N, C-alpha and C positions, 0 to 999 in steps of 0.2 A: 380231109386229106392229111391233116397233121397226125391223127391217131394211127392210121395204118403205117405212116412213115416211121413213127416211133416204135411200133411193134416190129417192123422189118429190121430196124437198126438194132434193137435189143436182141432179136432172134439171131441176127448175123454175129453179134458179139458172142453170144453163148455158143453158137455153132463153132466159131473159130476157136474158142476156149476148149470145147469138148473134143475137137479134132487135134488139139495140141499144136495148132498153127501159131497161136499166141499163148504165152503163159499168163496165168491169172495174176501173178505178181506184176508183170509188165502192164497188164491191163489196168490194174489198180493205180500204178504210177501214172499211166496215161490219163486216166480219169481225174486223178488229183491235180494234174497240171492243166488239162484242157476242158474241164467240165463247163466253164462259161460259154464255150463254143456251142454247146447243146442249147443253151438259152437263146443265143443269137440265131441259131438255125430255126428254132421253134418260132421266134419272132418273125423271121423272114417268111416262113410258111404261113403264119397267120396274116401277114400283110398281103401275100399273094392271094389267099382265100378272100380277104376283104375286098381287094380290087377286082377280083374275078366276080364276086357277088354283085358289086356295084355295076359292072359292065352288063351283067345279065338282068339287072333291075330288081334283084331280090334283096332281102334283108341280110346283111353280113352275119355270119355265125359268131357267137361270143366264145369266150374261153371255156365256160361251163364249170360245174363243180368238180368233175374228174380232172380237168386241166389244172384247176387251182390246187387240188391235192397233189397231183404229179409235180407241179411247180415247187410246192413247199418241200416235198420229198427230195427233189433234185437238188435244191439249194442246201438243205440240211446235209444230205449225203456228200455233196461236193465240198462244203466247208469242212466236214469231218475228215474226208479223205485228204484234203489239203493240209490239215493240221497233223494228221498221222504221217504224212509224207515228210513234213519238216522235222520230225523227231529223229533223234539219233538212236537207231535200233541195234547198234553194235555193243 
């Protein structure tokens, strides 16, 4: 369930950017401020998957190698965006 949700969110962000409903600059500022919320959302989705698997009596899914790579990329990108946002660009 986590993978499709992530793809949908990324797709919506790019769609809104391409339709000029949000500017890429504002999107970057939003990401720089709120990227930890993506980690929290991902954790909540993984908890829901875990409890759902327990109720069905099956083994809960792990995070997987792709999830680890995505997590590392998200943290690096978030920290980088936060540092760029703190700089004085004038």
